[in-house]
DOZAZA-813904 format. One record per residue (C-alpha): residue number from 1; residue in one letter; chain; x, y, z. Coordinates in steps of 0.02 Angstrom, whole numbers. Example, Ala and Ser with C-alpha at 12.3 -4.5 7.8 and 13.67 -1.06 7.14 Angstrom:
2
<r num="1" residu="A" chaine="A" px="615" py="-225" pz="390"/>
<r num="2" residu="S" chaine="A" px="684" py="-53" pz="357"/>
This chain:
362
<r num="1" residu="M" chaine="A" px="3071" py="2583" pz="-3732"/>
<r num="2" residu="Q" chaine="A" px="2899" py="2651" pz="-3777"/>
<r num="3" residu="S" chaine="A" px="2840" py="2481" pz="-3839"/>
<r num="4" residu="F" chaine="A" px="2903" py="2400" pz="-3678"/>
<r num="5" residu="R" chaine="A" px="2798" py="2521" pz="-3574"/>
<r num="6" residu="A" chaine="A" px="2645" py="2485" pz="-3680"/>
<r num="7" residu="H" chaine="A" px="2674" py="2299" pz="-3659"/>
<r num="8" residu="R" chaine="A" px="2689" py="2321" pz="-3470"/>
<r num="9" residu="L" chaine="A" px="2524" py="2417" pz="-3463"/>
<r num="10" residu="W" chaine="A" px="2438" py="2281" pz="-3565"/>
<r num="11" residu="W" chaine="A" px="2499" py="2152" pz="-3439"/>
<r num="12" residu="L" chaine="A" px="2419" py="2253" pz="-3297"/>
<r num="13" residu="L" chaine="A" px="2246" py="2261" pz="-3378"/>
<r num="14" residu="P" chaine="A" px="2188" py="2091" pz="-3310"/>
<r num="15" residu="L" chaine="A" px="2216" py="2157" pz="-3134"/>
<r num="16" residu="F" chaine="A" px="2092" py="2296" pz="-3167"/>
<r num="17" residu="W" chaine="A" px="1969" py="2172" pz="-3242"/>
<r num="18" residu="L" chaine="A" px="1982" py="2063" pz="-3087"/>
<r num="19" residu="A" chaine="A" px="1951" py="2211" pz="-2973"/>
<r num="20" residu="A" chaine="A" px="1805" py="2282" pz="-3073"/>
<r num="21" residu="P" chaine="A" px="1671" py="2154" pz="-3024"/>
<r num="22" residu="A" chaine="A" px="1702" py="2182" pz="-2839"/>
<r num="23" residu="A" chaine="A" px="1685" py="2370" pz="-2859"/>
<r num="24" residu="A" chaine="A" px="1523" py="2350" pz="-2956"/>
<r num="25" residu="A" chaine="A" px="1442" py="2223" pz="-2840"/>
<r num="26" residu="P" chaine="A" px="1267" py="2279" pz="-2787"/>
<r num="27" residu="P" chaine="A" px="1235" py="2315" pz="-2603"/>
<r num="28" residu="T" chaine="A" px="1168" py="2173" pz="-2496"/>
<r num="29" residu="P" chaine="A" px="1021" py="2179" pz="-2374"/>
<r num="30" residu="P" chaine="A" px="1047" py="2210" pz="-2189"/>
<r num="31" residu="P" chaine="A" px="1084" py="2060" pz="-2077"/>
<r num="32" residu="Q" chaine="A" px="987" py="2019" pz="-1921"/>
<r num="33" residu="P" chaine="A" px="1019" py="2153" pz="-1790"/>
<r num="34" residu="S" chaine="A" px="1115" py="2101" pz="-1635"/>
<r num="35" residu="S" chaine="A" px="987" py="2169" pz="-1513"/>
<r num="36" residu="G" chaine="A" px="806" py="2222" pz="-1498"/>
<r num="37" residu="P" chaine="A" px="646" py="2122" pz="-1521"/>
<r num="38" residu="G" chaine="A" px="701" py="2067" pz="-1695"/>
<r num="39" residu="G" chaine="A" px="881" py="2038" pz="-1643"/>
<r num="40" residu="S" chaine="A" px="990" py="1888" pz="-1612"/>
<r num="41" residu="N" chaine="A" px="1012" py="1921" pz="-1425"/>
<r num="42" residu="Y" chaine="A" px="914" py="1765" pz="-1378"/>
<r num="43" residu="L" chaine="A" px="866" py="1717" pz="-1201"/>
<r num="44" residu="H" chaine="A" px="869" py="1532" pz="-1245"/>
<r num="45" residu="A" chaine="A" px="997" py="1435" pz="-1345"/>
<r num="46" residu="A" chaine="A" px="877" py="1303" pz="-1406"/>
<r num="47" residu="M" chaine="A" px="697" py="1256" pz="-1442"/>
<r num="48" residu="T" chaine="A" px="608" py="1094" pz="-1398"/>
<r num="49" residu="T" chaine="A" px="484" py="1030" pz="-1528"/>
<r num="50" residu="R" chaine="A" px="346" py="911" pz="-1475"/>
<r num="51" residu="G" chaine="A" px="207" py="832" pz="-1577"/>
<r num="52" residu="P" chaine="A" px="109" py="805" pz="-1677"/>
<r num="53" residu="Y" chaine="A" px="-37" py="801" pz="-1558"/>
<r num="54" residu="W" chaine="A" px="-222" py="804" pz="-1594"/>
<r num="55" residu="A" chaine="A" px="-366" py="881" pz="-1498"/>
<r num="56" residu="A" chaine="A" px="-450" py="754" pz="-1385"/>
<r num="57" residu="G" chaine="A" px="-576" py="650" pz="-1479"/>
<r num="58" residu="H" chaine="A" px="-501" py="693" pz="-1649"/>
<r num="59" residu="E" chaine="A" px="-345" py="585" pz="-1652"/>
<r num="60" residu="G" chaine="A" px="-276" py="567" pz="-1828"/>
<r num="61" residu="Q" chaine="A" px="-384" py="707" pz="-1900"/>
<r num="62" residu="D" chaine="A" px="-263" py="837" pz="-1965"/>
<r num="63" residu="R" chaine="A" px="-391" py="977" pz="-1947"/>
<r num="64" residu="Y" chaine="A" px="-359" py="962" pz="-1761"/>
<r num="65" residu="K" chaine="A" px="-171" py="934" pz="-1766"/>
<r num="66" residu="Y" chaine="A" px="-48" py="1043" pz="-1674"/>
<r num="67" residu="Y" chaine="A" px="136" py="1054" pz="-1624"/>
<r num="68" residu="L" chaine="A" px="216" py="1128" pz="-1469"/>
<r num="69" residu="Y" chaine="A" px="376" py="1232" pz="-1475"/>
<r num="70" residu="E" chaine="A" px="450" py="1270" pz="-1304"/>
<r num="71" residu="P" chaine="A" px="601" py="1372" pz="-1249"/>
<r num="72" residu="A" chaine="A" px="751" py="1270" pz="-1192"/>
<r num="73" residu="S" chaine="A" px="931" py="1293" pz="-1134"/>
<r num="74" residu="P" chaine="A" px="879" py="1350" pz="-1009"/>
<r num="75" residu="A" chaine="A" px="699" py="1292" pz="-997"/>
<r num="76" residu="P" chaine="A" px="593" py="1414" pz="-898"/>
<r num="77" residu="Q" chaine="A" px="467" py="1353" pz="-772"/>
<r num="78" residu="S" chaine="A" px="328" py="1447" pz="-861"/>
<r num="79" residu="A" chaine="A" px="305" py="1561" pz="-1011"/>
<r num="80" residu="P" chaine="A" px="166" py="1653" pz="-1104"/>
<r num="81" residu="V" chaine="A" px="93" py="1548" pz="-1245"/>
<r num="82" residu="V" chaine="A" px="71" py="1605" pz="-1425"/>
<r num="83" residu="L" chaine="A" px="-53" py="1525" pz="-1544"/>
<r num="84" residu="F" chaine="A" px="17" py="1530" pz="-1721"/>
<r num="85" residu="L" chaine="A" px="-109" py="1519" pz="-1864"/>
<r num="86" residu="H" chaine="A" px="-41" py="1483" pz="-2037"/>
<r num="87" residu="G" chaine="A" px="-102" py="1543" pz="-2206"/>
<r num="88" residu="W" chaine="A" px="-228" py="1447" pz="-2310"/>
<r num="89" residu="N" chaine="A" px="-157" py="1275" pz="-2355"/>
<r num="90" residu="A" chaine="A" px="14" py="1318" pz="-2281"/>
<r num="91" residu="T" chaine="A" px="-1" py="1163" pz="-2173"/>
<r num="92" residu="E" chaine="A" px="184" py="1129" pz="-2145"/>
<r num="93" residu="P" chaine="A" px="256" py="1213" pz="-1989"/>
<r num="94" residu="R" chaine="A" px="426" py="1230" pz="-2071"/>
<r num="95" residu="A" chaine="A" px="353" py="1362" pz="-2187"/>
<r num="96" residu="Y" chaine="A" px="360" py="1480" pz="-2038"/>
<r num="97" residu="G" chaine="A" px="496" py="1387" pz="-1943"/>
<r num="98" residu="A" chaine="A" px="620" py="1528" pz="-1916"/>
<r num="99" residu="W" chaine="A" px="483" py="1649" pz="-1862"/>
<r num="100" residu="I" chaine="A" px="419" py="1521" pz="-1735"/>
<r num="101" residu="E" chaine="A" px="595" py="1485" pz="-1672"/>
<r num="102" residu="H" chaine="A" px="631" py="1669" pz="-1652"/>
<r num="103" residu="M" chaine="A" px="481" py="1692" pz="-1537"/>
<r num="104" residu="V" chaine="A" px="523" py="1535" pz="-1439"/>
<r num="105" residu="R" chaine="A" px="704" py="1581" pz="-1410"/>
<r num="106" residu="K" chaine="A" px="647" py="1753" pz="-1353"/>
<r num="107" residu="G" chaine="A" px="553" py="1667" pz="-1212"/>
<r num="108" residu="Y" chaine="A" px="381" py="1616" pz="-1276"/>
<r num="109" residu="T" chaine="A" px="300" py="1446" pz="-1302"/>
<r num="110" residu="V" chaine="A" px="217" py="1430" pz="-1473"/>
<r num="111" residu="V" chaine="A" px="71" py="1318" pz="-1520"/>
<r num="112" residu="W" chaine="A" px="58" py="1288" pz="-1708"/>
<r num="113" residu="A" chaine="A" px="-121" py="1236" pz="-1749"/>
<r num="114" residu="Q" chaine="A" px="-160" py="1165" pz="-1921"/>
<r num="115" residu="Y" chaine="A" px="-351" py="1197" pz="-1926"/>
<r num="116" residu="Q" chaine="A" px="-371" py="1117" pz="-2099"/>
<r num="117" residu="D" chaine="A" px="-324" py="947" pz="-2167"/>
<r num="118" residu="S" chaine="A" px="-323" py="994" pz="-2351"/>
<r num="119" residu="V" chaine="A" px="-389" py="1120" pz="-2476"/>
<r num="120" residu="L" chaine="A" px="-556" py="1032" pz="-2457"/>
<r num="121" residu="T" chaine="A" px="-582" py="1088" pz="-2276"/>
<r num="122" residu="L" chaine="A" px="-724" py="1214" pz="-2281"/>
<r num="123" residu="P" chaine="A" px="-677" py="1386" pz="-2215"/>
<r num="124" residu="F" chaine="A" px="-825" py="1397" pz="-2096"/>
<r num="125" residu="L" chaine="A" px="-742" py="1256" pz="-1998"/>
<r num="126" residu="F" chaine="A" px="-574" py="1344" pz="-1975"/>
<r num="127" residu="A" chaine="A" px="-613" py="1439" pz="-1815"/>
<r num="128" residu="G" chaine="A" px="-690" py="1290" pz="-1726"/>
<r num="129" residu="D" chaine="A" px="-545" py="1178" pz="-1776"/>
<r num="130" residu="A" chaine="A" px="-417" py="1305" pz="-1715"/>
<r num="131" residu="M" chaine="A" px="-507" py="1329" pz="-1549"/>
<r num="132" residu="A" chaine="A" px="-514" py="1141" pz="-1518"/>
<r num="133" residu="A" chaine="A" px="-326" py="1123" pz="-1545"/>
<r num="134" residu="W" chaine="A" px="-292" py="1279" pz="-1440"/>
<r num="135" residu="R" chaine="A" px="-392" py="1216" pz="-1292"/>
<r num="136" residu="D" chaine="A" px="-308" py="1046" pz="-1299"/>
<r num="137" residu="A" chaine="A" px="-134" py="1121" pz="-1315"/>
<r num="138" residu="L" chaine="A" px="-155" py="1235" pz="-1165"/>
<r num="139" residu="N" chaine="A" px="-221" py="1092" pz="-1060"/>
<r num="140" residu="R" chaine="A" px="-76" py="980" pz="-1112"/>
<r num="141" residu="L" chaine="A" px="53" py="1113" pz="-1071"/>
<r num="142" residu="D" chaine="A" px="-26" py="1144" pz="-902"/>
<r num="143" residu="T" chaine="A" px="-56" py="965" pz="-845"/>
<r num="144" residu="E" chaine="A" px="66" py="850" pz="-934"/>
<r num="145" residu="P" chaine="A" px="237" py="831" pz="-850"/>
<r num="146" residu="G" chaine="A" px="392" py="892" pz="-941"/>
<r num="147" residu="H" chaine="A" px="319" py="1046" pz="-1025"/>
<r num="148" residu="V" chaine="A" px="350" py="1230" pz="-995"/>
<r num="149" residu="K" chaine="A" px="190" py="1279" pz="-906"/>
<r num="150" residu="P" chaine="A" px="84" py="1424" pz="-969"/>
<r num="151" residu="S" chaine="A" px="114" py="1579" pz="-863"/>
<r num="152" residu="R" chaine="A" px="-37" py="1666" pz="-786"/>
<r num="153" residu="D" chaine="A" px="-91" py="1844" pz="-756"/>
<r num="154" residu="Y" chaine="A" px="-138" py="1920" pz="-589"/>
<r num="155" residu="K" chaine="A" px="-314" py="1848" pz="-607"/>
<r num="156" residu="G" chaine="A" px="-244" py="1673" pz="-631"/>
<r num="157" residu="K" chaine="A" px="-288" py="1668" pz="-816"/>
<r num="158" residu="Y" chaine="A" px="-168" py="1609" pz="-951"/>
<r num="159" residu="N" chaine="A" px="-52" py="1737" pz="-1030"/>
<r num="160" residu="T" chaine="A" px="-84" py="1710" pz="-1215"/>
<r num="161" residu="A" chaine="A" px="-67" py="1795" pz="-1383"/>
<r num="162" residu="I" chaine="A" px="-109" py="1751" pz="-1563"/>
<r num="163" residu="M" chaine="A" px="-4" py="1776" pz="-1720"/>
<r num="164" residu="G" chaine="A" px="-62" py="1739" pz="-1895"/>
<r num="165" residu="H" chaine="A" px="-27" py="1759" pz="-2080"/>
<r num="166" residu="S" chaine="A" px="-152" py="1771" pz="-2223"/>
<r num="167" residu="A" chaine="A" px="-308" py="1671" pz="-2176"/>
<r num="168" residu="G" chaine="A" px="-225" py="1643" pz="-2008"/>
<r num="169" residu="G" chaine="A" px="-209" py="1830" pz="-1986"/>
<r num="170" residu="Y" chaine="A" px="-397" py="1850" pz="-2005"/>
<r num="171" residu="L" chaine="A" px="-429" py="1701" pz="-1890"/>
<r num="172" residu="S" chaine="A" px="-319" py="1782" pz="-1758"/>
<r num="173" residu="L" chaine="A" px="-444" py="1921" pz="-1732"/>
<r num="174" residu="I" chaine="A" px="-592" py="1803" pz="-1751"/>
<r num="175" residu="L" chaine="A" px="-528" py="1695" pz="-1608"/>
<r num="176" residu="A" chaine="A" px="-493" py="1849" pz="-1504"/>
<r num="177" residu="A" chaine="A" px="-675" py="1900" pz="-1523"/>
<r num="178" residu="L" chaine="A" px="-738" py="1723" pz="-1490"/>
<r num="179" residu="S" chaine="A" px="-636" py="1715" pz="-1329"/>
<r num="180" residu="A" chaine="A" px="-761" py="1836" pz="-1252"/>
<r num="181" residu="D" chaine="A" px="-888" py="1695" pz="-1246"/>
<r num="182" residu="P" chaine="A" px="-848" py="1578" pz="-1099"/>
<r num="183" residu="A" chaine="A" px="-933" py="1436" pz="-1193"/>
<r num="184" residu="N" chaine="A" px="-789" py="1433" pz="-1317"/>
<r num="185" residu="G" chaine="A" px="-665" py="1393" pz="-1178"/>
<r num="186" residu="I" chaine="A" px="-517" py="1491" pz="-1244"/>
<r num="187" residu="P" chaine="A" px="-423" py="1630" pz="-1153"/>
<r num="188" residu="R" chaine="A" px="-424" py="1811" pz="-1202"/>
<r num="189" residu="P" chaine="A" px="-264" py="1851" pz="-1298"/>
<r num="190" residu="Y" chaine="A" px="-165" py="2000" pz="-1237"/>
<r num="191" residu="A" chaine="A" px="-82" py="2032" pz="-1406"/>
<r num="192" residu="L" chaine="A" px="-126" py="2001" pz="-1589"/>
<r num="193" residu="V" chaine="A" px="-11" py="2019" pz="-1739"/>
<r num="194" residu="S" chaine="A" px="-100" py="1993" pz="-1905"/>
<r num="195" residu="V" chaine="A" px="13" py="1995" pz="-2058"/>
<r num="196" residu="E" chaine="A" px="-71" py="2015" pz="-2228"/>
<r num="197" residu="P" chaine="A" px="-239" py="1948" pz="-2167"/>
<r num="198" residu="G" chaine="A" px="-353" py="1872" pz="-2299"/>
<r num="199" residu="G" chaine="A" px="-512" py="1771" pz="-2313"/>
<r num="200" residu="L" chaine="A" px="-643" py="1904" pz="-2286"/>
<r num="201" residu="G" chaine="A" px="-763" py="1832" pz="-2414"/>
<r num="202" residu="A" chaine="A" px="-735" py="1651" pz="-2365"/>
<r num="203" residu="I" chaine="A" px="-716" py="1637" pz="-2176"/>
<r num="204" residu="P" chaine="A" px="-875" py="1688" pz="-2084"/>
<r num="205" residu="K" chaine="A" px="-868" py="1854" pz="-1993"/>
<r num="206" residu="T" chaine="A" px="-897" py="1875" pz="-1808"/>
<r num="207" residu="D" chaine="A" px="-930" py="2021" pz="-1691"/>
<r num="208" residu="F" chaine="A" px="-759" py="2102" pz="-1679"/>
<r num="209" residu="S" chaine="A" px="-822" py="2231" pz="-1554"/>
<r num="210" residu="K" chaine="A" px="-805" py="2092" pz="-1425"/>
<r num="211" residu="I" chaine="A" px="-615" py="2101" pz="-1433"/>
<r num="212" residu="D" chaine="A" px="-554" py="2170" pz="-1267"/>
<r num="213" residu="D" chaine="A" px="-514" py="2355" pz="-1285"/>
<r num="214" residu="A" chaine="A" px="-345" py="2335" pz="-1198"/>
<r num="215" residu="T" chaine="A" px="-281" py="2208" pz="-1325"/>
<r num="216" residu="Y" chaine="A" px="-123" py="2256" pz="-1419"/>
<r num="217" residu="I" chaine="A" px="-156" py="2237" pz="-1605"/>
<r num="218" residu="V" chaine="A" px="-36" py="2258" pz="-1751"/>
<r num="219" residu="L" chaine="A" px="-104" py="2242" pz="-1928"/>
<r num="220" residu="V" chaine="A" px="24" py="2228" pz="-2068"/>
<r num="221" residu="V" chaine="A" px="4" py="2233" pz="-2258"/>
<r num="222" residu="G" chaine="A" px="131" py="2219" pz="-2398"/>
<r num="223" residu="T" chaine="A" px="135" py="2344" pz="-2539"/>
<r num="224" residu="N" chaine="A" px="153" py="2204" pz="-2669"/>
<r num="225" residu="D" chaine="A" px="31" py="2080" pz="-2592"/>
<r num="226" residu="D" chaine="A" px="-78" py="2032" pz="-2741"/>
<r num="227" residu="V" chaine="A" px="-165" py="1887" pz="-2652"/>
<r num="228" residu="A" chaine="A" px="-251" py="1963" pz="-2501"/>
<r num="229" residu="C" chaine="A" px="-214" py="2143" pz="-2548"/>
<r num="230" residu="K" chaine="A" px="-268" py="2258" pz="-2406"/>
<r num="231" residu="T" chaine="A" px="-455" py="2225" pz="-2406"/>
<r num="232" residu="T" chaine="A" px="-467" py="2108" pz="-2256"/>
<r num="233" residu="A" chaine="A" px="-344" py="2213" pz="-2156"/>
<r num="234" residu="L" chaine="A" px="-444" py="2372" pz="-2187"/>
<r num="235" residu="F" chaine="A" px="-605" py="2284" pz="-2140"/>
<r num="236" residu="L" chaine="A" px="-529" py="2226" pz="-1977"/>
<r num="237" residu="W" chaine="A" px="-459" py="2398" pz="-1938"/>
<r num="238" residu="N" chaine="A" px="-629" py="2477" pz="-1960"/>
<r num="239" residu="E" chaine="A" px="-707" py="2342" pz="-1850"/>
<r num="240" residu="I" chaine="A" px="-592" py="2368" pz="-1700"/>
<r num="241" residu="K" chaine="A" px="-633" py="2549" pz="-1662"/>
<r num="242" residu="K" chaine="A" px="-669" py="2500" pz="-1482"/>
<r num="243" residu="V" chaine="A" px="-486" py="2451" pz="-1454"/>
<r num="244" residu="R" chaine="A" px="-386" py="2593" pz="-1379"/>
<r num="245" residu="D" chaine="A" px="-293" py="2699" pz="-1507"/>
<r num="246" residu="A" chaine="A" px="-132" py="2682" pz="-1406"/>
<r num="247" residu="N" chaine="A" px="-144" py="2492" pz="-1420"/>
<r num="248" residu="K" chaine="A" px="-162" py="2468" pz="-1607"/>
<r num="249" residu="D" chaine="A" px="-63" py="2510" pz="-1764"/>
<r num="250" residu="F" chaine="A" px="-78" py="2480" pz="-1951"/>
<r num="251" residu="L" chaine="A" px="86" py="2463" pz="-2048"/>
<r num="252" residu="L" chaine="A" px="129" py="2451" pz="-2233"/>
<r num="253" residu="V" chaine="A" px="286" py="2354" pz="-2279"/>
<r num="254" residu="R" chaine="A" px="368" py="2419" pz="-2438"/>
<r num="255" residu="S" chaine="A" px="471" py="2329" pz="-2568"/>
<r num="256" residu="D" chaine="A" px="648" py="2390" pz="-2601"/>
<r num="257" residu="D" chaine="A" px="754" py="2335" pz="-2749"/>
<r num="258" residu="H" chaine="A" px="904" py="2447" pz="-2716"/>
<r num="259" residu="G" chaine="A" px="1018" py="2296" pz="-2688"/>
<r num="260" residu="S" chaine="A" px="1029" py="2110" pz="-2718"/>
<r num="261" residu="P" chaine="A" px="934" py="2008" pz="-2677"/>
<r num="262" residu="P" chaine="A" px="790" py="2133" pz="-2679"/>
<r num="263" residu="L" chaine="A" px="667" py="2143" pz="-2535"/>
<r num="264" residu="Y" chaine="A" px="494" py="2106" pz="-2605"/>
<r num="265" residu="A" chaine="A" px="344" py="2134" pz="-2492"/>
<r num="266" residu="D" chaine="A" px="227" py="2012" pz="-2577"/>
<r num="267" residu="H" chaine="A" px="101" py="1895" pz="-2496"/>
<r num="268" residu="Y" chaine="A" px="232" py="1763" pz="-2458"/>
<r num="269" residu="F" chaine="A" px="369" py="1864" pz="-2373"/>
<r num="270" residu="P" chaine="A" px="319" py="1800" pz="-2198"/>
<r num="271" residu="A" chaine="A" px="370" py="1623" pz="-2248"/>
<r num="272" residu="T" chaine="A" px="544" py="1588" pz="-2184"/>
<r num="273" residu="V" chaine="A" px="599" py="1446" pz="-2298"/>
<r num="274" residu="G" chaine="A" px="626" py="1438" pz="-2485"/>
<r num="275" residu="F" chaine="A" px="532" py="1324" pz="-2602"/>
<r num="276" residu="L" chaine="A" px="667" py="1192" pz="-2579"/>
<r num="277" residu="G" chaine="A" px="645" py="1192" pz="-2390"/>
<r num="278" residu="D" chaine="A" px="803" py="1290" pz="-2350"/>
<r num="279" residu="A" chaine="A" px="823" py="1454" pz="-2258"/>
<r num="280" residu="T" chaine="A" px="880" py="1556" pz="-2408"/>
<r num="281" residu="S" chaine="A" px="727" py="1667" pz="-2400"/>
<r num="282" residu="L" chaine="A" px="770" py="1738" pz="-2229"/>
<r num="283" residu="N" chaine="A" px="801" py="1924" pz="-2249"/>
<r num="284" residu="A" chaine="A" px="766" py="2096" pz="-2178"/>
<r num="285" residu="L" chaine="A" px="579" py="2074" pz="-2203"/>
<r num="286" residu="D" chaine="A" px="588" py="1937" pz="-2072"/>
<r num="287" residu="F" chaine="A" px="708" py="2023" pz="-1952"/>
<r num="288" residu="F" chaine="A" px="628" py="2196" pz="-1958"/>
<r num="289" residu="V" chaine="A" px="445" py="2149" pz="-1987"/>
<r num="290" residu="T" chaine="A" px="380" py="1981" pz="-1927"/>
<r num="291" residu="F" chaine="A" px="519" py="1945" pz="-1801"/>
<r num="292" residu="K" chaine="A" px="523" py="2122" pz="-1731"/>
<r num="293" residu="L" chaine="A" px="337" py="2159" pz="-1726"/>
<r num="294" residu="S" chaine="A" px="285" py="1993" pz="-1651"/>
<r num="295" residu="V" chaine="A" px="412" py="1992" pz="-1509"/>
<r num="296" residu="A" chaine="A" px="386" py="2178" pz="-1478"/>
<r num="297" residu="A" chaine="A" px="199" py="2150" pz="-1459"/>
<r num="298" residu="L" chaine="A" px="231" py="2004" pz="-1342"/>
<r num="299" residu="N" chaine="A" px="358" py="2099" pz="-1239"/>
<r num="300" residu="C" chaine="A" px="241" py="2248" pz="-1230"/>
<r num="301" residu="A" chaine="A" px="93" py="2143" pz="-1173"/>
<r num="302" residu="F" chaine="A" px="184" py="2036" pz="-1045"/>
<r num="303" residu="K" chaine="A" px="337" py="2136" pz="-993"/>
<r num="304" residu="R" chaine="A" px="288" py="2316" pz="-1031"/>
<r num="305" residu="Q" chaine="A" px="443" py="2327" pz="-1140"/>
<r num="306" residu="D" chaine="A" px="471" py="2371" pz="-1324"/>
<r num="307" residu="C" chaine="A" px="298" py="2448" pz="-1343"/>
<r num="308" residu="T" chaine="A" px="361" py="2582" pz="-1462"/>
<r num="309" residu="Y" chaine="A" px="423" py="2445" pz="-1580"/>
<r num="310" residu="A" chaine="A" px="249" py="2368" pz="-1589"/>
<r num="311" residu="V" chaine="A" px="125" py="2511" pz="-1569"/>
<r num="312" residu="G" chaine="A" px="240" py="2660" pz="-1588"/>
<r num="313" residu="D" chaine="A" px="134" py="2767" pz="-1703"/>
<r num="314" residu="G" chaine="A" px="273" py="2772" pz="-1832"/>
<r num="315" residu="R" chaine="A" px="421" py="2801" pz="-1717"/>
<r num="316" residu="A" chaine="A" px="590" py="2769" pz="-1795"/>
<r num="317" residu="E" chaine="A" px="622" py="2605" pz="-1706"/>
<r num="318" residu="Q" chaine="A" px="454" py="2537" pz="-1763"/>
<r num="319" residu="V" chaine="A" px="466" py="2574" pz="-1949"/>
<r num="320" residu="D" chaine="A" px="654" py="2553" pz="-1967"/>
<r num="321" residu="M" chaine="A" px="708" py="2418" pz="-2090"/>
<r num="322" residu="G" chaine="A" px="897" py="2428" pz="-2070"/>
<r num="323" residu="L" chaine="A" px="1032" py="2480" pz="-2193"/>
<r num="324" residu="W" chaine="A" px="1091" py="2408" pz="-2358"/>
<r num="325" residu="S" chaine="A" px="1276" py="2367" pz="-2356"/>
<r num="326" residu="D" chaine="A" px="1313" py="2535" pz="-2439"/>
<r num="327" residu="A" chaine="A" px="1232" py="2623" pz="-2288"/>
<r num="328" residu="R" chaine="A" px="1075" py="2673" pz="-2381"/>
<r num="329" residu="P" chaine="A" px="919" py="2645" pz="-2274"/>
<r num="330" residu="V" chaine="A" px="800" py="2510" pz="-2330"/>
<r num="331" residu="A" chaine="A" px="630" py="2585" pz="-2369"/>
<r num="332" residu="P" chaine="A" px="550" py="2603" pz="-2197"/>
<r num="333" residu="M" chaine="A" px="376" py="2540" pz="-2158"/>
<r num="334" residu="I" chaine="A" px="236" py="2666" pz="-2167"/>
<r num="335" residu="W" chaine="A" px="130" py="2693" pz="-2013"/>
<r num="336" residu="A" chaine="A" px="-46" py="2735" pz="-2066"/>
<r num="337" residu="E" chaine="A" px="-145" py="2849" pz="-1953"/>
<r num="338" residu="D" chaine="A" px="-291" py="2820" pz="-2072"/>
<r num="339" residu="P" chaine="A" px="-260" py="2655" pz="-2164"/>
<r num="340" residu="N" chaine="A" px="-407" py="2690" pz="-2280"/>
<r num="341" residu="T" chaine="A" px="-297" py="2817" pz="-2371"/>
<r num="342" residu="L" chaine="A" px="-153" py="2696" pz="-2401"/>
<r num="343" residu="S" chaine="A" px="-104" py="2658" pz="-2580"/>
<r num="344" residu="T" chaine="A" px="-40" py="2485" pz="-2627"/>
<r num="345" residu="V" chaine="A" px="-3" py="2397" pz="-2791"/>
<r num="346" residu="C" chaine="A" px="-154" py="2285" pz="-2765"/>
<r num="347" residu="E" chaine="A" px="-312" py="2378" pz="-2717"/>
<r num="348" residu="D" chaine="A" px="-443" py="2245" pz="-2751"/>
<r num="349" residu="P" chaine="A" px="-422" py="2063" pz="-2697"/>
<r num="350" residu="P" chaine="A" px="-453" py="1910" pz="-2806"/>
<r num="351" residu="P" chaine="A" px="-622" py="1825" pz="-2784"/>
<r num="352" residu="Y" chaine="A" px="-659" py="1792" pz="-2600"/>
<r num="353" residu="G" chaine="A" px="-512" py="1897" pz="-2543"/>
<r num="354" residu="C" chaine="A" px="-395" py="1754" pz="-2501"/>
<r num="355" residu="G" chaine="A" px="-321" py="1680" pz="-2658"/>
<r num="356" residu="S" chaine="A" px="-416" py="1523" pz="-2701"/>
<r num="357" residu="V" chaine="A" px="-509" py="1498" pz="-2537"/>
<r num="358" residu="P" chaine="A" px="-688" py="1459" pz="-2589"/>
<r num="359" residu="P" chaine="A" px="-837" py="1532" pz="-2498"/>
<r num="360" residu="S" chaine="A" px="-941" py="1422" pz="-2387"/>
<r num="361" residu="S" chaine="A" px="-1081" py="1428" pz="-2261"/>
<r num="362" residu="P" chaine="A" px="-1125" py="1317" pz="-2115"/>
């Protein structure tokens, strides 16, 4: 009888072995929230992609190439327009495809401007190239039939904003400053979101005090960004003292390896596709950082909504990163009242402050 019981217990052991892996599975990252500026409550069911186009007089020159992404299903009569500026040599729109689509389906037209044709394009040309594409894109949207027209403010000027990553993050503020000169022919942006800006030693500086003091500006750095580090972001922050305190914030995104896959706030987290071109890299860093902050800044600028998500001075909804599947909070972003005191893994950038972007002069 005793041996029979022992045999029966031995037979039950595989059941415990089968159950053990499920019990030991690591927690998973939070999914996209169902609401809010980073959420899946989209105003539009689809996005219309048009292009490539080139700035007038530069047909076939990829430095002047751009694409248009417009809200559809339903298509609005007009919408604010966002200029999206990619990182150095990240010249494929699909690298940021999900981020772009998120903004579009939330009600904004996006212009993706290439501004360089290869690694050989000299950095001092970037701003001029981007402005040429931007001017052409706005004119096309406004005058060519079949497009969602740019919406306008009470003065009749275009409602625009600029988003950028890496070198594009630095260029975002450069173009905002250059918009103050009517000779450049580009509209003043109402909102700027600059994620892990880089290129301080390569792309020529401008007078950032010319940025309109009512502009909403969000600067974002990653704690494990070892390409741009925080140098360009800190420089920009110290250059925009004229901008109202209530309209600007500096945020640090933190890595969190509590679960699997881990959330790693390196220089490349804003990209929304994997190296094989799939969407496997979409995670909470997209939903709660780039998706949330960009749409919140846009909604704040054009609808007076969601301002505490974008420039909330560290309010819970701004820095929140969601919950791991075991209900543990993901490491929240850090709002920096004085960004100069922030500590990150990378304190000093590589040469020229933007990876391998070489310096240049006109």
